[in-house]
VEXDO-121855 format. One record per residue (C-alpha): residue in three letters; x, z, y. Coordinates in steps of 0.2 Angstrom, whole numbers, padded with zeros to 4 digits, always signed. Layout:
! residues N
AlaXZY/...
! end
This chain:
! residues 633
Unk+0000+0000+0000/Unk+0014-0005+0012/Unk+0002-0011+0026/Unk-0013+0000+0023/Unk-0004+0016+0024/Unk+0000+0013+0042/Unk-0018+0009+0047/Unk-0029+0023+0052/Unk-0040+0014+0064/Unk-0043-0005+0070/Unk-0031-0003+0084/Unk-0017-0001+0071/Unk-0024-0016+0061/Unk-0022-0027+0077/Unk-0003-0024+0078/Unk-0002-0035+0062/Unk+0002-0053+0063/Unk-0012-0065+0056/Unk+0000-0070+0042/Unk+0000-0052+0036/Unk-0019-0050+0034/Unk-0021-0058+0016/Unk-0009-0044+0010/Unk-0019-0031+0019/Unk-0035-0038+0011/Unk-0028-0037-0006/Unk-0022-0019-0004/Unk-0039-0014+0004/Unk-0048-0022-0011/Unk-0037-0012-0023/Unk-0041+0004-0015/Unk-0060+0001-0016/Unk-0058-0003-0035/Unk-0047+0012-0038/Unk-0058+0025-0028/Unk-0075+0018-0035/Unk-0068+0019-0053/Unk-0068+0038-0052/Unk-0081+0041-0039/Unk-0095+0028-0042/Unk-0104+0019-0028/Unk-0108+0001-0022/Unk-0094-0010-0028/Unk-0097-0028-0028/Unk-0104-0030-0011/Unk-0090-0021-0003/Unk-0077-0032-0012/Unk-0086-0048-0006/Unk-0085-0042+0012/Unk-0067-0037+0013/Unk-0060-0053+0022/Unk-0074-0052+0034/Unk-0072-0034+0038/Unk-0054-0036+0041/Unk-0057-0052+0053/Unk-0070-0043+0062/Unk-0060-0028+0067/Unk-0045-0039+0070/Unk-0054-0050+0083/Unk-0066-0038+0091/Unk-0062-0022+0101/Unk-0071-0009+0090/Unk-0079+0003+0093/Unk-0082-0003+0111/Unk-0088-0019+0104/Unk-0103-0016+0091/Unk-0103-0022+0074/Unk-0120-0019+0066/Unk-0120-0019+0047/Unk-0135-0024+0037/Unk-0136-0017+0020/Unk-0123-0003+0022/Unk-0115-0005+0005/Unk-0105-0020+0011/Unk-0096-0008+0022/Unk-0084+0002+0011/Unk-0069-0008+0018/Unk-0076-0004+0035/Unk-0075+0014+0032/Unk-0057+0014+0026/Unk-0052+0005+0041/Unk-0060+0016+0054/Unk-0052+0033+0051/Unk-0060+0038+0034/Unk-0046+0033+0022/Unk-0042+0051+0018/Unk-0060+0056+0015/Unk-0066+0041+0006/Unk-0063+0050-0011/Unk-0078+0061-0005/Unk-0090+0046-0002/Unk-0107+0050-0008/Unk-0103+0068-0013/Unk-0111+0083-0006/Unk-0103+0087+0011/Unk-0093+0071+0010/Unk-0094+0054+0018/Unk-0111+0048+0020/Unk-0117+0034+0008/Unk-0120+0021+0022/Unk-0113+0019+0039/Unk-0121+0031+0051/Unk-0117+0034+0070/Unk-0118+0053+0066/Unk-0102+0051+0056/Unk-0092+0039+0066/Unk-0092+0030+0083/Unk-0087+0014+0073/Unk-0104+0015+0064/Unk-0116+0007+0078/Unk-0132+0009+0069/Unk-0141+0016+0053/Unk-0141+0003+0039/Unk-0148+0011+0023/Unk-0162-0001+0022/Unk-0161-0020+0023/Unk-0165-0032+0037/Unk-0164-0022+0053/Unk-0147-0028+0059/Unk-0152-0043+0070/Unk-0166-0033+0079/Unk-0155-0018+0082/Unk-0140-0029+0088/Unk-0152-0039+0099/Unk-0157-0022+0107/Unk-0139-0018+0110/Unk-0135-0034+0117/Unk-0149-0033+0130/Unk-0144-0016+0134/Unk-0126-0021+0137/Unk-0130-0038+0146/Unk-0121-0033+0162/Unk-0104-0028+0154/Unk-0092-0037+0143/Unk-0097-0028+0126/Unk-0098-0040+0112/Unk-0111-0037+0098/Unk-0111-0044+0081/Unk-0124-0042+0067/Unk-0118-0044+0049/Unk-0133-0048+0038/Unk-0131-0051+0019/Unk-0135-0047+0001/Unk-0152-0055+0002/Unk-0157-0045+0018/Unk-0162-0062+0026/Unk-0177-0063+0014/Unk-0184-0048+0024/Unk-0198-0051+0037/Unk-0189-0041+0050/Unk-0174-0052+0050/Unk-0186-0067+0055/Unk-0195-0056+0068/Unk-0177-0053+0075/Unk-0172-0071+0075/Unk-0188-0076+0083/Unk-0184-0064+0098/Unk-0166-0068+0098/Unk-0170-0086+0102/Unk-0181-0082+0117/Unk-0171-0068+0124/Unk-0155-0069+0135/Unk-0141-0064+0125/Unk-0123-0069+0118/Unk-0124-0060+0102/Unk-0116-0067+0086/Unk-0126-0066+0069/Unk-0115-0067+0054/Unk-0124-0072+0038/Unk-0114-0066+0023/Unk-0122-0077+0011/Unk-0117-0072-0007/Unk-0133-0078-0015/Unk-0137-0060-0021/Unk-0146-0044-0017/Unk-0144-0032-0032/Unk-0151-0046-0043/Unk-0150-0064-0040/Unk-0158-0068-0023/Unk-0174-0077-0024/Unk-0186-0087-0013/Unk-0187-0102-0002/Unk-0174-0095+0011/Unk-0161-0093-0002/Unk-0164-0110-0009/Unk-0163-0117+0009/Unk-0146-0108+0012/Unk-0140-0115-0005/Unk-0144-0132+0001/Unk-0138-0130+0019/Unk-0121-0140+0019/Unk-0116-0145+0036/Unk-0102-0159+0036/Unk-0085-0151+0038/Unk-0079-0165+0049/Unk-0094-0163+0060/Unk-0091-0144+0061/Unk-0073-0146+0066/Unk-0078-0160+0080/Unk-0092-0149+0086/Unk-0080-0134+0088/Unk-0068-0143+0098/Unk-0081-0151+0109/Unk-0090-0135+0111/Unk-0074-0126+0117/Unk-0070-0140+0129/Unk-0087-0140+0136/Unk-0087-0121+0138/Unk-0070-0122+0147/Unk-0076-0135+0160/Unk-0092-0125+0163/Unk-0105-0136+0155/Unk-0111-0123+0142/Unk-0121-0113+0154/Unk-0139-0108+0154/Unk-0151-0124+0154/Unk-0136-0136+0151/Unk-0131-0126+0136/Unk-0149-0126+0128/Unk-0151-0144+0132/Unk-0134-0149+0123/Unk-0140-0138+0109/Unk-0156-0148+0107/Unk-0147-0164+0109/Unk-0134-0160+0095/Unk-0148-0154+0084/Unk-0158-0170+0086/Unk-0142-0181+0083/Unk-0137-0171+0068/Unk-0155-0172+0060/Unk-0155-0190+0063/Unk-0139-0192+0055/Unk-0141-0180+0041/Unk-0159-0180+0039/Unk-0159-0161+0037/Unk-0167-0149+0049/Unk-0158-0133+0052/Unk-0170-0119+0054/Unk-0158-0109+0065/Unk-0154-0123+0077/Unk-0173-0127+0077/Unk-0174-0109+0086/Unk-0160-0113+0098/Unk-0148-0102+0089/Unk-0132-0112+0088/Unk-0127-0113+0069/Unk-0109-0114+0063/Unk-0105-0116+0045/Unk-0106-0114+0030/Unk-0088-0109+0029/Unk-0079-0100+0015/Unk-0079-0082+0018/Unk-0063-0077+0009/Unk-0050-0085+0020/Unk-0046-0071+0031/Unk-0034-0082+0043/Unk-0048-0095+0045/Unk-0060-0082+0049/Unk-0050-0075+0062/Unk-0048-0092+0070/Unk-0067-0095+0069/Unk-0071-0078+0076/Unk-0059-0080+0091/Unk-0067-0097+0095/Unk-0085-0089+0094/Unk-0081-0073+0103/Unk-0084-0078+0121/Unk-0097-0092+0119/Unk-0112-0089+0128/Unk-0129-0089+0120/Unk-0135-0083+0102/Unk-0124-0090+0088/Unk-0125-0089+0069/Unk-0110-0090+0058/Unk-0114-0094+0040/Unk-0101-0088+0027/Unk-0101-0091+0009/Unk-0094-0076+0000/Unk-0093-0070-0018/Unk-0100-0053-0022/Unk-0087-0044-0032/Unk-0073-0056-0026/Unk-0055-0052-0031/Unk-0060-0041-0046/Unk-0064-0051-0062/Unk-0076-0040-0070/Unk-0087-0039-0055/Unk-0086-0058-0052/Unk-0093-0061-0070/Unk-0108-0049-0069/Unk-0112-0045-0051/Unk-0128-0036-0055/Unk-0120-0024-0067/Unk-0106-0021-0055/Unk-0117-0019-0040/Unk-0116+0000-0043/Unk-0107+0001-0060/Unk-0103+0020-0062/Unk-0087+0025-0068/Unk-0075+0013-0076/Unk-0057+0009-0080/Unk-0049+0001-0065/Unk-0036-0008-0075/Unk-0046-0015-0090/Unk-0063-0016-0081/Unk-0071-0006-0095/Unk-0086+0004-0090/Unk-0087+0022-0095/Unk-0105+0023-0102/Unk-0112+0040-0108/Unk-0120+0041-0126/Unk-0139+0042-0121/Unk-0145+0040-0139/Unk-0151+0058-0139/Unk-0157+0060-0121/Unk-0174+0056-0113/Unk-0175+0039-0107/Unk-0176+0034-0088/Unk-0193+0034-0080/Unk-0190+0016-0074/Unk-0187+0010-0092/Unk-0203+0019-0099/Unk-0212+0010-0085/Unk-0204-0007-0090/Unk-0208-0005-0108/Unk-0225+0001-0105/Unk-0229-0013-0093/Unk-0224-0026-0106/Unk-0235-0017-0119/Unk-0250-0017-0108/Unk-0247-0035-0102/Unk-0247-0041-0120/Unk-0265-0034-0122/Unk-0272-0037-0104/Unk-0269-0056-0098/Unk-0274-0051-0081/Unk-0258-0040-0078/Unk-0244-0047-0067/Unk-0229-0038-0061/Unk-0222-0038-0043/Unk-0206-0031-0036/Unk-0197-0033-0019/Unk-0179-0038-0025/Unk-0178-0024-0038/Unk-0182-0031-0055/Unk-0167-0023-0064/Unk-0168-0007-0053/Unk-0186-0004-0058/Unk-0185-0012-0075/Unk-0198-0026-0072/Unk-0184-0037-0079/Unk-0191-0031-0097/Unk-0207-0040-0094/Unk-0199-0054-0084/Unk-0189-0058-0098/Unk-0204-0061-0110/Unk-0216-0066-0097/Unk-0207-0075-0083/Unk-0223-0084-0077/Unk-0232-0067-0074/Unk-0218-0058-0065/Unk-0214-0060-0047/Unk-0198-0055-0037/Unk-0203-0059-0019/Unk-0186-0054-0011/Unk-0183-0039+0001/Unk-0201-0040+0007/Unk-0210-0024+0003/Unk-0225-0027+0015/Unk-0227-0045+0008/Unk-0226-0038-0010/Unk-0241-0027-0007/Unk-0252-0040+0002/Unk-0247-0053-0011/Unk-0253-0041-0024/Unk-0268-0038-0014/Unk-0272-0057-0014/Unk-0270-0059-0033/Unk-0281-0044-0036/Unk-0294-0051-0025/Unk-0295-0066-0037/Unk-0296-0056-0052/Unk-0278-0052-0058/Unk-0271-0035-0060/Unk-0254-0032-0051/Unk-0242-0018-0055/Unk-0233-0018-0039/Unk-0217-0008-0041/Unk-0208-0002-0025/Unk-0195+0012-0022/Unk-0204+0026-0013/Unk-0192+0025+0002/Unk-0194+0006+0004/Unk-0213+0007+0002/Unk-0213+0015+0019/Unk-0211-0002+0026/Unk-0228-0007+0018/Unk-0238+0007+0025/Unk-0250-0005+0035/Unk-0251-0017+0021/Unk-0257-0003+0009/Unk-0271+0002+0021/Unk-0276-0015+0028/Unk-0273-0027+0013/Unk-0278-0015-0002/Unk-0286+0001+0002/Unk-0300-0005+0013/Unk-0305-0018+0001/Unk-0304-0006-0014/Unk-0293-0019-0023/Unk-0287-0015-0040/Unk-0268-0015-0036/Unk-0257-0003-0046/Unk-0243+0003-0034/Unk-0229+0011-0044/Unk-0217+0021-0033/Unk-0201+0023-0042/Unk-0187+0034-0035/Unk-0200+0046-0028/Unk-0193+0063-0022/Unk-0174+0067-0021/Unk-0163+0052-0027/Unk-0146+0060-0025/Unk-0131+0051-0018/Unk-0139+0038-0008/Unk-0145+0051+0004/Unk-0159+0052+0018/Unk-0162+0034+0019/Unk-0167+0033+0001/Unk-0175+0050-0003/Unk-0193+0047-0008/Unk-0199+0062+0002/Unk-0214+0056+0012/Unk-0225+0046+0000/Unk-0238+0059-0004/Unk-0240+0066+0014/Unk-0241+0048+0021/Unk-0253+0041+0007/Unk-0264+0056+0005/Unk-0275+0053+0020/Unk-0279+0035+0016/Unk-0297+0032+0009/Unk-0300+0024-0008/Unk-0283+0028-0015/Unk-0280+0037-0031/Unk-0263+0045-0031/Unk-0255+0053-0047/Unk-0239+0059-0053/Unk-0234+0061-0071/Unk-0225+0076-0077/Unk-0217+0068-0091/Unk-0215+0050-0100/Unk-0231+0052-0110/Unk-0241+0056-0094/Unk-0233+0040-0086/Unk-0238+0029-0100/Unk-0256+0036-0100/Unk-0258+0035-0082/Unk-0252+0017-0082/Unk-0265+0013-0095/Unk-0278+0021-0085/Unk-0274+0012-0069/Unk-0277-0005-0077/Unk-0294-0001-0084/Unk-0309-0009-0075/Unk-0315-0004-0058/Unk-0300+0009-0055/Unk-0297+0002-0037/Unk-0281+0006-0029/Unk-0270+0017-0039/Unk-0253+0025-0035/Unk-0242+0032-0047/Unk-0226+0041-0041/Unk-0211+0045-0052/Unk-0193+0050-0049/Unk-0176+0042-0052/Unk-0167+0046-0068/Unk-0173+0053-0085/Unk-0188+0063-0090/Unk-0189+0076-0103/Unk-0195+0068-0119/Unk-0183+0060-0131/Unk-0198+0054-0141/Unk-0207+0046-0127/Unk-0218+0034-0137/Unk-0237+0040-0137/Unk-0254+0032-0140/Unk-0261+0024-0124/Unk-0276+0035-0119/Unk-0287+0036-0104/Unk-0283+0051-0092/Unk-0298+0058-0083/Unk-0296+0053-0065/Unk-0295+0068-0054/Unk-0292+0080-0068/Unk-0277+0091-0070/Unk-0271+0102-0084/Unk-0269+0121-0087/Unk-0252+0122-0096/Unk-0251+0141-0097/Unk-0264+0154-0094/Unk-0260+0170-0084/Unk-0267+0183-0073/Unk-0256+0187-0058/Unk-0248+0172-0050/Unk-0254+0154-0051/Unk-0240+0140-0050/Unk-0247+0123-0046/Unk-0235+0108-0048/Unk-0237+0089-0047/Unk-0225+0077-0056/Unk-0209+0080-0066/Unk-0204+0095-0056/Unk-0217+0104-0067/Unk-0205+0104-0081/Unk-0192+0113-0071/Unk-0206+0125-0066/Unk-0211+0128-0084/Unk-0193+0133-0088/Unk-0193+0145-0074/Unk-0209+0153-0079/Unk-0203+0155-0097/Unk-0188+0164-0091/Unk-0197+0175-0080/Unk-0209+0179-0094/Unk-0195+0183-0105/Unk-0188+0196-0093/Unk-0187+0214-0099/Unk-0190+0221-0081/Unk-0204+0234-0082/Unk-0213+0227-0068/Unk-0212+0209-0075/Unk-0217+0214-0092/Unk-0234+0218-0086/Unk-0237+0202-0076/Unk-0241+0185-0081/Unk-0240+0168-0073/Unk-0252+0153-0075/Unk-0246+0136-0073/Unk-0257+0121-0068/Unk-0251+0103-0068/Unk-0262+0096-0054/Unk-0258+0078-0060/Unk-0268+0070-0046/Unk-0265+0072-0028/Unk-0281+0062-0024/Unk-0294+0065-0030/Unk-0290+0084-0031/Unk-0296+0093-0047/Unk-0309+0104-0038/Unk-0315+0113-0054/Unk-0297+0118-0057/Unk-0295+0124-0039/Unk-0311+0134-0040/Unk-0304+0142-0055/Unk-0288+0147-0046/Unk-0297+0152-0030/Unk-0308+0164-0039/Unk-0295+0171-0050/Unk-0279+0172-0040/Unk-0273+0180-0024/Unk-0255+0173-0026/Unk-0252+0155-0027/Unk-0235+0145-0028/Unk-0236+0126-0025/Unk-0221+0116-0030/Unk-0217+0097-0026/Unk-0203+0085-0025/Unk-0209+0079-0008/Unk-0211+0086+0010/Unk-0220+0102+0012/Unk-0229+0096+0028/Unk-0244+0086+0023/Unk-0240+0085+0005/Unk-0248+0093-0011/Unk-0246+0111-0005/Unk-0254+0106+0011/Unk-0268+0098+0001/Unk-0271+0114-0009/Unk-0270+0125+0007/Unk-0283+0114+0016/Unk-0295+0114+0001/Unk-0294+0133-0001/Unk-0298+0136+0017/Unk-0312+0123+0017/Unk-0320+0132+0002/Unk-0318+0150+0008/Unk-0304+0156-0003/Unk-0290+0166+0005/Unk-0275+0167-0008/Unk-0258+0169-0001/Unk-0250+0151-0004/Unk-0231+0150-0005/Unk-0227+0131-0004/Unk-0210+0125-0011/Unk-0205+0107-0007/Unk-0193+0098+0005/Unk-0191+0104+0022/Unk-0195+0097+0039/Unk-0178+0089+0040/Unk-0169+0074+0033/Unk-0160+0080+0016/Unk-0142+0074+0015/Unk-0133+0066+0000/Unk-0127+0074-0016/Unk-0131+0076-0034/Unk-0150+0079-0036/Unk-0146+0096-0044/Unk-0136+0101-0029/Unk-0149+0096-0017/Unk-0164+0104-0026/Unk-0154+0120-0025/Unk-0151+0118-0006/Unk-0170+0114-0003/Unk-0176+0128-0015/Unk-0185+0118-0029/Unk-0172+0121-0043/Unk-0176+0132-0058/Unk-0167+0147-0050/Unk-0177+0145-0033/Unk-0193+0144-0042/Unk-0189+0160-0052/Unk-0185+0169-0036/Unk-0201+0163-0029/Unk-0211+0170-0044/Unk-0201+0187-0044/Unk-0204+0188-0025/Unk-0223+0188-0028/Unk-0221+0203-0040/Unk-0211+0212-0027/Unk-0194+0209-0034/Unk-0180+0203-0023/Unk-0166+0194-0032/
! end
């Protein structure tokens, strides 16, 4: 690491010669591979953006100039070059570097970028705010983020707003899985003649120097060149059609050429888009061969490329895999069932059905709102869509759920994967808000299974006739049952389960956190403490957040003065709030202790660590129960 060892910040990088940059890229790529082999994270995307990262910090005066990253897992090289090399080993760990760029961590991180497609809009806002000074603003969008609707909203505004920003399209033909959709096909076919590009570069620079690329003249020349190129090539460029000057596509792994291009574009007036072709996983052979697996491969041997995979033969399956297998099972019996996902077929295991029934599965790209409305359209015409979206990403489809599904009572099954705390991806990815957000919406059924059997039965129930909009939420990771197969039976809608009888404290849970609560109750009941020996705890699995099981709640209200609610979601407005409201509305006055996520964004770390911090792990639940007995531990 002869060059990298002397670079702490981009100002050190700019002391190198252009000829030294390829070696720096090689060293930077090696550090990323070595570090992620022992501390897992998002590998392939960052490897593909190494040359672009180096070139950007070499040409632009960061942090005064703004680089706005889109899809933050491209930015590991950026972290290493901006004062975080020594701490990179703590990336995604509790108390360590954040999983994605954040202005709260570094002045070099211009904006939050945990979710896709926001860079153009944010960068345009910065460009407008800085139009009276000389600050440059660059948006870097890639990994399929151009398929998101917000990106096109931003482009539309860029074309009609006075700005000099540069948009870099880091086009690697991928998101997590292979990128899909008309825009991706368009980008694949968009090949501008290299001779034409070189000539236009020279002419543009010359016109800029002599003052003919200003305001109306510049726009007129852009329209003229667009028309000439369309006439010659018979190809219309969508970006230039919006008066955004287009350059490319260029190869994105020649760092010296990138420096040359960026220097030429840096001071050009008006909005510009630079289209780069890059390879996800570039420079590391295993990642180049299977980019989906190596998007986030877990631990691996950096020398051999062999992934270190745990033996899971005797462990419960992941909830997402139970979803995928069950959906295929249901689809074989019900020809109306179709599957929909916004760019997460592997992440949510819809790829299981996709492999056998490709004509009945739809990856719509990074477009959650469209995924819901598209599902609503299919449901209106008699199909039965299972629309699987990560809980945090479903926040972007809130209006679509209300306007295009709930009002019309359409039978769309919205499966919210990654509900609750997700771990190392942190606050942008925690599925914290879905219950509180969806609970007030009329016509929705909202359920959360405690285990794999319950998930299968809820999925079966949701696809029965006349069920209307049906939401099923479940967490990232494994459940609790190794033998997860079970008969598919209808679950009575709005009915929970009493899992354990008791006389002194009622514990109400929803979802898989109920298994943790059951363990805590068992350990409390096994205590030899004299006070505890004479007490007993009842455990109720609410199962449905909406409609609530009113018979169950009447039983609890009549019998118990002490109630504990436990949920893997925000306390404010969530399940505990629903119970509290119901008890008040019906004249019951138990003391209700609500356990759940706080009124704060929970940072990153292992799920077990985060549950302990927010007070919903087994030990915290035991303390809450013992506190109701008057025992402080």
